[in-house]
N, C-alpha and C positions, 0 to 999 in steps of 0.2 A: 188232580194232583200232578205236579210237575214230574216228568219222566225220571229226573235225577233221584227223587225220593224213592221210587220203585227200584232203581238201580242200587241205591244205598241199602235198602231193605233186603235186596237179594244178596249183597255182599255180607250183610249181617247174618243171614241164614247160613251162609257158608261158614262163618265164624262159629255160630251155634253148633252146627253139625260137626265141625272139626273137633271142638272140645268134647262134645258128647261122645263121639265115636273114637276119640283118642287118635285121630288120623292126622299126622304131621303133613302129609301131602295135601290134604284138604286145607289145612291152616296156611300152608305156603301160598295158596291161591288168593288169600285175602290179606295177609300180612306182607308189608314191604320188607325186603331183606334187611334194611337198616333200622327197622322198628325197634323200639325199646318198650319195656313194661316197667312201670313205676308204682311203688307203694311205700307206705310207712306204717304198716299195721303194728309194728313193735316199737315205734317211735323214731327209728332211724331210716334213712332212705335206702330202699332196695331198687336197684337199676339192673334189670336183666335184659341182655340182648337176645336175639332170636335163637342163637345156638343153645343158650341156657334154657329158654322156654321149651324148645323142641325136645331137649333131653329130658326135661321134667315130664312132659306129656308122654314120651315114649317109656318112661320109667314107672308109670302108674297104670293100674288097671282102669280101663276106660269106663266111664259111667254107663255106657250102653251095654257093655259086657256084664256089668253088675245088675242090670235091669233097673237102673235108677230112673225115676220119673223125670221128664224134662219140665223145667220151669223157665224156659227162655222167654224174655220179654223185652221188647223195645219200649223204653220209657219216653224217649224223645229223639228227634233228629233235627238238628239246627244247621241248615245249609247257609253259609255266609257268602257264597259265591258259586260260580259254575264248577269250581274245582276244589272246594274246601267245605268240610262239614264236621260236626261234632255229634256223636251219637251216645246216648246214655242207655245202657242195657243192663239187664240182670240175667244171671245164669247160675245154675247150681251144679256144684261138684261136691257131693256129700263128703263131709258133713257141713259144708259152707254154702252160703248164699252170697254171691259176688255182685257188686255193683261196679260196672266198668264204664269209664269215660274214654271213648274211642275217638281219636282224631284221625279223620280220613282225608286223603287227597286223591283226586282223579288224575292218575298218571298213566300215560300211554293208553288212554281210552277206558280205563277201569278204575273203580274205587278200591283203594288200598288203605289198610290201617297203618299209619306211620308212628303212632304212639298210643299207649294204653296206660291210664292211671286207674288203679282199682283199690277197693277196700272190700272187706267181707265181714259177715257176722255168722255165728253158728246158725244153721237152719232151724234148730229148736227155738232159738231166740226170735227169729223172724216169725215163726208160726205163733208164738206166744203174743207178739206184738199185734199181729193181724186179729187174733182171737179177742184181744183187749179192746179193739176198736168198736 
């Protein structure tokens, strides 16, 4: 496996840890300061800068504090060049299962998330879908 895939997977672990622990300092290690998070789960565009994201993380009880089970998964990593990649991951923050499309760039020698597009389903719905398979 190319060294860059291991480096990207390591950056994604920081991402998973930061959200599970509710630790903004950890998240700052993987998100570029200019990153934005996008979704349209209610039909209109939501565009959050990192100030809004960090405030939301700080304003909720961390999944680790609530004893939530981690369901972090890397679904794919597509590296299109030595400095550009797209990762598709899943993460749970109860009661939601998120699927995240993370655009990463290697800047100043480290992989950083420059944008995130996400969607979610209720965890109960995800469990029912798996059970039906």
